[in-house]
NUTINU-175588 format. One line per 8 residues: for each residue x, y, z of N, C-alpha, C, O. Coordinates in nm, 3 decimals. Layout:
! residues N
X/Y/Z/X/Y/Z/X/Y/Z/X/Y/Z | ... $
***
This chain:
! residues 157
0.184/-1.247/2.393/0.043/-1.244/2.383/-0.018/-1.294/2.511/0.031/-1.387/2.575 | -0.113/-1.237/2.542/-0.173/-1.282/2.666/-0.288/-1.376/2.638/-0.331/-1.398/2.524 | -0.332/-1.428/2.745/-0.435/-1.529/2.734/-0.566/-1.472/2.682/-0.642/-1.542/2.614 | -0.593/-1.354/2.712/-0.716/-1.291/2.664/-0.711/-1.279/2.512/-0.808/-1.307/2.442 | -0.598/-1.238/2.465/-0.583/-1.223/2.320/-0.594/-1.358/2.252/-0.655/-1.371/2.146 | -0.533/-1.458/2.313/-0.538/-1.593/2.256/-0.682/-1.642/2.254/-0.726/-1.699/2.155 | -0.753/-1.620/2.361/-0.894/-1.662/2.370/-0.977/-1.591/2.265/-1.064/-1.649/2.200 | -0.948/-1.463/2.251/-1.022/-1.386/2.151/-0.988/-1.432/2.010/-1.076/-1.444/1.924 $
-0.859/-1.458/1.988/-0.817/-1.506/1.858/-0.880/-1.644/1.827/-0.920/-1.672/1.714 | -0.888/-1.728/1.931/-0.950/-1.859/1.912/-1.097/-1.841/1.877/-1.151/-1.908/1.790 | -1.161/-1.747/1.950/-1.303/-1.722/1.922/-1.320/-1.669/1.781/-1.414/-1.705/1.709 | -1.228/-1.584/1.744/-1.235/-1.525/1.608/-1.211/-1.630/1.503/-1.276/-1.631/1.398 | -1.117/-1.721/1.530/-1.086/-1.829/1.433/-1.208/-1.924/1.424/-1.247/-1.966/1.316 | -1.266/-1.956/1.539/-1.384/-2.042/1.542/-1.498/-1.976/1.465/-1.568/-2.041/1.388 | -1.514/-1.846/1.486/-1.621/-1.774/1.415/-1.594/-1.774/1.265/-1.686/-1.793/1.185 | -1.467/-1.753/1.228/-1.432/-1.755/1.085/-1.451/-1.896/1.027/-1.496/-1.911/0.913 $
-1.417/-1.999/1.105/-1.437/-2.136/1.059/-1.587/-2.160/1.035/-1.627/-2.217/0.934 | -1.670/-2.115/1.132/-1.813/-2.130/1.118/-1.865/-2.059/0.993/-1.950/-2.108/0.919 | -1.808/-1.940/0.975/-1.848/-1.861/0.857/-1.806/-1.930/0.728/-1.881/-1.933/0.630 | -1.685/-1.987/0.728/-1.636/-2.059/0.612/-1.719/-2.183/0.588/-1.750/-2.217/0.473 | -1.756/-2.252/0.698/-1.840/-2.372/0.685/-1.980/-2.334/0.631/-2.036/-2.404/0.547 | -2.033/-2.223/0.680/-2.162/-2.176/0.631/-2.154/-2.142/0.484/-2.243/-2.176/0.406 | -2.044/-2.073/0.445/-2.024/-2.039/0.304/-2.008/-2.166/0.219/-2.060/-2.176/0.108 | -1.936/-2.264/0.277/-1.914/-2.390/0.206/-2.047/-2.459/0.186/-2.076/-2.511/0.078 $
-2.130/-2.461/0.292/-2.263/-2.523/0.281/-2.348/-2.450/0.177/-2.420/-2.512/0.099 | -2.336/-2.318/0.178/-2.411/-2.236/0.080/-2.362/-2.268/-0.062/-2.442/-2.278/-0.155 | -2.232/-2.283/-0.079/-2.175/-2.316/-0.209/-2.222/-2.456/-0.252/-2.257/-2.477/-0.368 | -2.223/-2.550/-0.159/-2.270/-2.685/-0.189/-2.419/-2.680/-0.230/-2.460/-2.746/-0.326 | -2.498/-2.603/-0.157/-2.640/-2.589/-0.190/-2.657/-2.527/-0.329/-2.740/-2.571/-0.409 | -2.577/-2.423/-0.357/-2.583/-2.358/-0.488/-2.538/-2.456/-0.596/-2.594/-2.457/-0.706 | -2.438/-2.537/-0.566/-2.391/-2.636/-0.663/-2.500/-2.738/-0.692/-2.521/-2.778/-0.807 | -2.569/-2.781/-0.585/-2.682/-2.874/-0.603/-2.791/-2.810/-0.688/-2.848/-2.873/-0.778 $
-2.820/-2.684/-0.659/-2.920/-2.610/-0.737/-2.880/-2.601/-0.883/-2.962/-2.621/-0.973 | -2.752/-2.571/-0.906/-2.701/-2.560/-1.044/-2.710/-2.695/-1.115/-2.746/-2.701/-1.232 | -2.677/-2.802/-1.044/-2.687/-2.937/-1.101/-2.833/-2.970/-1.139/-2.862/-3.026/-1.244 | -2.921/-2.932/-1.047/-3.063/-2.954/-1.075/-3.107/-2.874/-1.197/-3.179/-2.926/-1.283 | -3.065/-2.748/-1.205/-3.097/-2.663/-1.320/-3.033/-2.721/-1.446/-3.094/-2.718/-1.553 | -2.914/-2.774/-1.435/-2.845/-2.833/-1.550/-2.925/-2.952/-1.600/-2.942/-2.970/-1.721 | -2.976/-3.035/-1.507/-3.059/-3.150/-1.548/-3.187/-3.100/-1.619/-3.230/-3.158/-1.719 | -3.246/-2.994/-1.567/-3.364/-2.937/-1.633/-3.331/-2.888/-1.773/-3.407/-2.911/-1.867 $
-3.216/-2.819/-1.787/-3.175/-2.770/-1.918/-3.152/-2.885/-2.015/-3.191/-2.878/-2.131 | -3.088/-2.991/-1.965/-3.062/-3.107/-2.049/-3.196/-3.171/-2.093/-3.214/-3.210/-2.208 | -3.288/-3.182/-1.997/-3.421/-3.240/-2.030/-3.491/-3.151/-2.132/-3.549/-3.201/-2.229 | -3.487/-3.017/-2.111/-3.549/-2.927/-2.207/-3.483/-2.936/-2.345/-3.550/-2.930/-2.448 | -3.352/-2.950/-2.345/-3.278/-2.964/-2.471/-3.321/-3.090/-2.543/-3.339/-3.089/-2.665 | -3.338/-3.200/-2.468/-3.385/-3.325/-2.530/-3.527/-3.307/-2.587/-3.558/-3.354/-2.696 | -3.611/-3.238/-2.512/-3.747/-3.212/-2.556/-3.747/-3.126/-2.683/-3.822/-3.153/-2.776 | -3.664/-3.024/-2.684/-3.654/-2.937/-2.801/-3.604/-3.016/-2.922/-3.653/-2.998/-3.033 $
-3.507/-3.104/-2.899/-3.455/-3.189/-3.007/-3.565/-3.278/-3.062/-3.580/-3.291/-3.184 | -3.641/-3.339/-2.973/-3.753/-3.426/-3.017/-3.857/-3.345/-3.094/-3.908/-3.390/-3.197 | -3.890/-3.225/-3.044/-3.984/-3.138/-3.114/-3.932/-3.097/-3.252/-4.007/-3.089/-3.349 | -3.800/-3.071/-3.258/-3.740/-3.032/-3.385/-3.750/-3.148/-3.481/-3.784/-3.126/-3.598 | -3.722/-3.271/-3.437/-3.733/-3.387/-3.523/-3.877/-3.404/-3.573/-3.901/-3.435/-3.690 | -3.973/-3.385/-3.482/-4.113/-3.397/-3.518/-4.152/-3.287/-3.618/-4.225/-3.312/-3.714 | -4.102/-3.168/-3.596/-4.131/-3.057/-3.687/-4.073/-3.085/-3.826/-4.139/-3.063/-3.928 | -3.949/-3.135/-3.830/-3.886/-3.167/-3.959/-3.962/-3.279/-4.031/-3.976/-3.275/-4.154 $
-4.011/-3.378/-3.955/-4.088/-3.485/-4.016/-4.220/-3.429/-4.072/-4.262/-3.466/-4.181 | -4.284/-3.340/-3.998/-4.408/-3.279/-4.045/-4.381/-3.190/-4.165/-4.461/-3.187/-4.259 | -4.272/-3.120/-4.163/-4.237/-3.033/-4.277/-4.216/-3.119/-4.402/-4.262/-3.083/-4.511 | -4.147/-3.231/-4.385/-4.124/-3.322/-4.499/-4.258/-3.376/-4.549/-4.280/-3.386/-4.670 | -4.346/-3.411/-4.459/-4.479/-3.462/-4.496/-4.559/-3.355/-4.571/-4.628/-3.386/-4.669 | -4.549/-3.232/-4.526/-4.619/-3.121/-4.595/-4.563/-3.105/-4.735/-4.638/-3.086/-4.831 | -4.431/-3.112/-4.748/-4.370/-3.101/-4.883/-4.415/-3.215/-4.974/-4.444/-3.194/-5.092 | -4.420/-3.335/-4.919/-4.467/-3.449/-4.997/-4.611/-3.431/-5.040/-4.647/-3.460/-5.154 $
-4.697/-3.382/-4.946/-4.837/-3.361/-4.977/-4.853/-3.249/-5.085/-4.939/-3.258/-5.172 | -4.770/-3.147/-5.075/-4.776/-3.041/-5.177/-4.737/-3.097/-5.314/-4.801/-3.067/-5.415 | -4.631/-3.177/-5.316/-4.587/-3.238/-5.442/-4.696/-3.330/-5.498/-4.722/-3.332/-5.618 | -4.759/-3.404/-5.409/-4.867/-3.494/-5.454/-4.984/-3.411/-5.506/-5.044/-3.445/-5.608 | -5.016/-3.301/-5.435/-5.124/-3.213/-5.480/-5.097/-3.155/-5.617/-5.187/-3.149/-5.701 | -4.972/-3.113/-5.640/-4.937/-3.058/-5.771/-4.949/-3.166/-5.879/-4.997/-3.139/-5.989 | -4.905/-3.287/-5.847/-4.915/-3.397/-5.942/-5.060/-3.426/-5.973/-5.096/-3.443/-6.090 | -5.144/-3.432/-5.872/-5.287/-3.459/-5.891/-5.352/-3.346/-5.972/-5.438/-3.371/-6.057 $
-5.311/-3.223/-5.945/-5.362/-3.110/-6.019/-5.327/-3.120/-6.169/-5.410/-3.093/-6.255 | -5.200/-3.159/-6.196/-5.160/-3.176/-6.335/-5.239/-3.287/-6.402/-5.284/-3.273/-6.516 | -5.256/-3.398/-6.331/-5.332/-3.510/-6.387/-5.477/-3.469/-6.416/-5.533/-3.504/-6.520 | -5.537/-3.394/-6.322/-5.674/-3.349/-6.342/-5.684/-3.257/-6.463/-5.779/-3.268/-6.540 | -5.588/-3.167/-6.480/-5.589/-3.078/-6.595/-5.578/-3.155/-6.725/-5.646/-3.125/-6.823 | -5.490/-3.257/-6.726/-5.475/-3.339/-6.845/-5.604/-3.415/-6.877/-5.646/-3.423/-6.993 | -5.669/-3.470/-6.773/-5.796/-3.540/-6.795/-5.902/-3.445/-6.845/-5.979/-3.480/-6.935 | -5.907/-3.326/-6.788/-6.008/-3.230/-6.834/-5.986/-3.193/-6.979/-6.081/-3.182/-7.056 $
-5.858/-3.173/-7.017/-5.828/-3.140/-7.156/-5.869/-3.253/-7.247/-5.927/-3.231/-7.353 | -5.837/-3.378/-7.204/-5.869/-3.495/-7.283/-6.019/-3.513/-7.302/-6.066/-3.547/-7.411 | -6.094/-3.491/-7.193/-6.237/-3.519/-7.198/-6.322/-3.397/-7.229/-6.443/-3.409/-7.249 | -6.263/-3.283/-7.234/-6.341/-3.162/-7.263/-6.408/-3.171/-7.399/-6.524/-3.134/-7.414 | -6.335/-3.220/-7.498/-6.392/-3.237/-7.630/-6.509/-3.333/-7.629/-6.609/-3.310/-7.697 | -6.497/-3.438/-7.553/-6.607/-3.537/-7.542/-6.727/-3.473/-7.479/-6.838/-3.492/-7.527 | -6.709/-3.397/-7.373/-6.821/-3.332/-7.306/-6.890/-3.231/-7.399/-7.012/-3.222/-7.403 | -6.811/-3.156/-7.473/-6.866/-3.058/-7.566/-6.947/-3.133/-7.674/-7.058/-3.092/-7.708 $
-6.892/-3.240/-7.727/-6.958/-3.316/-7.831/-7.088/-3.377/-7.778/-7.191/-3.371/-7.846 | -7.085/-3.433/-7.658/-7.206/-3.491/-7.599/-7.311/-3.383/-7.573/-7.431/-3.407/-7.592 | -7.269/-3.266/-7.531/-7.362/-3.156/-7.510/-7.425/-3.113/-7.640/-7.545/-3.086/-7.646 | -7.346/-3.105/-7.744/-7.399/-3.067/-7.876/-7.499/-3.171/-7.925/-7.604/-3.137/-7.979 | -7.463/-3.297/-7.906/-7.554/-3.404/-7.945/-7.686/-3.395/-7.872/-7.792/-3.407/-7.932 | -7.678/-3.373/-7.741/-7.801/-3.364/-7.661/-7.886/-3.245/-7.705/-8.008/-3.255/-7.715 | -7.820/-3.132/-7.731/-7.894/-3.012/-7.775/-7.955/-3.036/-7.914/-8.070/-3.000/-7.938 | -7.881/-3.096/-8.002/-7.936/-3.120/-8.137/-8.052/-3.220/-8.130/-8.150/-3.206/-8.203 $
-8.041/-3.320/-8.043/-8.151/-3.415/-8.025/-8.276/-3.344/-7.970/-8.388/-3.370/-8.014 | -8.254/-3.255/-7.874/-8.369/-3.182/-7.818/-8.435/-3.093/-7.924/-8.557/-3.087/-7.932 | -8.352/-3.026/-8.003/-8.407/-2.938/-8.105/-8.481/-3.019/-8.214/-8.589/-2.981/-8.259 | -8.419/-3.130/-8.253/-8.485/-3.218/-8.352/-8.616/-3.272/-8.296/-8.715/-3.281/-8.369 | -8.619/-3.309/-8.169/-8.741/-3.358/-8.107/-8.848/-3.249/-8.107/-8.966/-3.278/-8.128 | -8.809/-3.126/-8.082/-8.906/-3.016/-8.083/-8.963/-2.995/-8.223/-9.083/-2.976/-8.240 | -8.874/-2.999/-8.326/-8.923/-2.985/-8.462/-9.013/-3.103/-8.500/-9.115/-3.086/-8.567 | -8.974/-3.223/-8.457/-9.058/-3.341/-8.486/-9.195/-3.327/-8.421/-9.296/-3.364/-8.480 $
-9.198/-3.273/-8.299/-9.325/-3.250/-8.231/-9.411/-3.151/-8.310/-9.531/-3.171/-8.325 | -9.346/-3.042/-8.360/-9.421/-2.944/-8.440/-9.475/-3.009/-8.568/-9.589/-2.984/-8.608 | -9.395/-3.091/-8.631/-9.441/-3.159/-8.754/-9.558/-3.252/-8.721/-9.656/-3.257/-8.794 | -9.545/-3.324/-8.611/-9.655/-3.414/-8.573/-9.782/-3.337/-8.546/-9.891/-3.383/-8.581 | -9.770/-3.222/-8.484/-9.890/-3.143/-8.456/-9.952/-3.093/-8.589/-10.074/-3.088/-8.603 | -9.866/-3.057/-8.684/-9.919/-3.007/-8.810/-9.986/-3.120/-8.890/-10.085/-3.096/-8.959 | -9.933/-3.241/-8.880/-9.993/-3.355/-8.951/-10.114/-3.412/-8.878/-10.193/-3.486/-8.937 | -10.128/-3.381/-8.751/-10.234/-3.439/-8.668/-10.371/-3.414/-8.728/-10.452/-3.506/-8.739 $
-10.396/-3.291/-8.765/-10.529/-3.256/-8.818/-10.555/-3.332/-8.947/-10.664/-3.386/-8.965 | -10.460/-3.336/-9.037/-10.478/-3.406/-9.164/-10.501/-3.555/-9.141/-10.589/-3.614/-9.203 | -10.422/-3.616/-9.051/-10.437/-3.760/-9.024/-10.571/-3.787/-8.959/-10.635/-3.887/-8.991 | -10.617/-3.701/-8.866/-10.745/-3.718/-8.804/-10.858/-3.713/-8.906/-10.950/-3.795/-8.900 | -10.852/-3.618/-8.998/-10.954/-3.607/-9.103/-10.953/-3.733/-9.191/-11.059/-3.786/-9.226 | -10.835/-3.779/-9.225/-10.826/-3.896/-9.311/-10.878/-4.021/-9.241/-10.949/-4.102/-9.300 | -10.841/-4.034/-9.110/-10.890/-4.149/-9.032/-11.040/-4.142/-9.017/-11.108/-4.244/-9.028 | -11.095/-4.025/-8.993/-11.242/-4.012/-8.979/-11.312/-4.049/-9.108/-11.417/-4.114/-9.106 $
-11.254/-4.007/-9.222/-11.318/-4.043/-9.348/-11.306/-4.194/-9.374/-11.398/-4.255/-9.428 | -11.191/-4.254/-9.333/-11.177/-4.399/-9.352/-11.268/-4.477/-9.258/-11.323/-4.580/-9.295 | -11.282/-4.426/-9.137/-11.371/-4.493/-9.040/-11.517/-4.479/-9.083/-11.597/-4.569/-9.060 | -11.550/-4.366/-9.145/-11.688/-4.342/-9.189/-11.732/-4.445/-9.294/-11.848/-4.486/-9.297 | -11.639/-4.485/-9.380/-11.677/-4.583/-9.484/-11.655/-4.726/-9.436/-11.692/-4.820/-9.505 | -11.594/-4.742/-9.319/-11.566/-4.876/-9.264/-11.692/-4.932/-9.203/-11.773/-4.860/-9.145 | -11.708/-5.065/-9.215/-11.822/-5.126/-9.153/-11.814/-5.123/-9.000/-11.916/-5.125/-8.932 | -11.689/-5.120/-8.947/-11.673/-5.117/-8.801/-11.648/-4.972/-8.761/-11.561/-4.905/-8.815 $
-11.728/-4.924/-8.665/-11.719/-4.786/-8.618/-11.658/-4.782/-8.478/-11.657/-4.884/-8.408 | -11.606/-4.664/-8.436/-11.558/-4.647/-8.298/-11.418/-4.589/-8.290/-11.345/-4.581/-8.389 | -11.382/-4.549/-8.168/-11.252/-4.486/-8.147/-11.140/-4.588/-8.149/-11.025/-4.550/-8.173 | -11.169/-4.716/-8.125/-11.065/-4.820/-8.131/-11.008/-4.827/-8.272/-10.886/-4.838/-8.287 | -11.091/-4.821/-8.373/-11.044/-4.826/-8.510/-10.961/-4.702/-8.538/-10.858/-4.711/-8.605 | -11.003/-4.587/-8.490/-10.929/-4.463/-8.510/-10.791/-4.476/-8.444/-10.690/-4.443/-8.507 | -10.786/-4.523/-8.323/-10.658/-4.538/-8.251/-10.564/-4.635/-8.322/-10.444/-4.610/-8.331 | -10.621/-4.746/-8.372/-10.540/-4.846/-8.442/-10.483/-4.787/-8.571/-10.367/-4.810/-8.604 $
-10.564/-4.711/-8.644/-10.518/-4.653/-8.768/-10.407/-4.548/-8.744/-10.308/-4.543/-8.817 | -10.425/-4.464/-8.640/-10.323/-4.363/-8.605/-10.196/-4.431/-8.564/-10.087/-4.387/-8.602 | -10.205/-4.539/-8.487/-10.086/-4.615/-8.444/-10.016/-4.675/-8.563/-9.894/-4.668/-8.571 | -10.090/-4.734/-8.656/-10.030/-4.793/-8.773/-9.958/-4.686/-8.857/-9.846/-4.708/-8.902 | -10.022/-4.572/-8.877/-9.959/-4.466/-8.953/-9.832/-4.416/-8.880/-9.732/-4.388/-8.945 | -9.836/-4.403/-8.750/-9.721/-4.356/-8.671/-9.605/-4.456/-8.679/-9.489/-4.415/-8.692 | -9.634/-4.586/-8.670/-9.529/-4.686/-8.676/-9.463/-4.684/-8.813/-9.340/-4.692/-8.823 | -9.541/-4.675/-8.918/-9.485/-4.668/-9.054/-9.401/-4.544/-9.068/-9.292/-4.549/-9.126 $
-9.448/-4.430/-9.015/-9.371/-4.307/-9.021/-9.239/-4.317/-8.946/-9.137/-4.270/-8.994 | -9.241/-4.377/-8.831/-9.116/-4.395/-8.750/-9.019/-4.486/-8.824/-8.899/-4.457/-8.827 | -9.067/-4.594/-8.884/-8.980/-4.683/-8.959/-8.916/-4.612/-9.078/-8.797/-4.630/-9.104 | -8.993/-4.533/-9.149/-8.939/-4.459/-9.263/-8.834/-4.359/-9.218/-8.726/-4.352/-9.277 | -8.863/-4.283/-9.115/-8.769/-4.181/-9.066/-8.640/-4.245/-9.015/-8.532/-4.195/-9.046 | -8.649/-4.354/-8.937/-8.527/-4.417/-8.886/-8.445/-4.479/-8.998/-8.323/-4.485/-8.988 | -8.508/-4.523/-9.104/-8.435/-4.576/-9.217/-8.356/-4.465/-9.286/-8.242/-4.488/-9.328 | -8.411/-4.346/-9.299/-8.342/-4.236/-9.364/-8.237/-4.171/-9.274/-8.134/-4.124/-9.323 $
-8.262/-4.169/-9.144/-8.167/-4.102/-9.051/-8.071/-4.200/-8.982/-8.005/-4.163/-8.885 | -8.064/-4.320/-9.031/-7.979/-4.421/-8.968/-7.832/-4.380/-8.982/-7.787/-4.343/-9.090 | -7.758/-4.387/-8.868/-7.617/-4.352/-8.864/-7.536/-4.475/-8.909/-7.550/-4.584/-8.852 | -7.454/-4.456/-9.009/-7.374/-4.567/-9.057/-7.236/-4.560/-8.991/-7.177/-4.453/-8.981 | -7.188/-4.669/-8.947/-7.058/-4.660/-8.887/-7.021/-4.783/-8.815/-6.912/-4.791/-8.758 $
***
């Protein structure tokens, strides 16, 4: 081999070494990049795991709230069933009281004229005249009527 060939071979070897070093540096850079990406993946995996735990906790809370809602719904239905009869009874009582009051008002109106005539005739023969006597007599008659009616309609129990 001659010196020219040796020089060229040396140059070629040096060039190949440089190329290998460049490739090695590129591989090291890629390895660093992959390690960085691996760290990111690990961090994302931790974040996903935390989110999954949070999701599962929220899911459990939703299930508990649904169960509580069903329980409250059942309790409300039971209370409504228990008290529905009371509400119906109270409504009937109120309606019957209103109807009775209306009939009592009609009766009072029908008796009004008769009582007024009777009071006027009693006042006419009375030594004391005036509307005060009329009002007192109507009040006395009304109180006696109320006492009699409450005595007959008194609820025993």
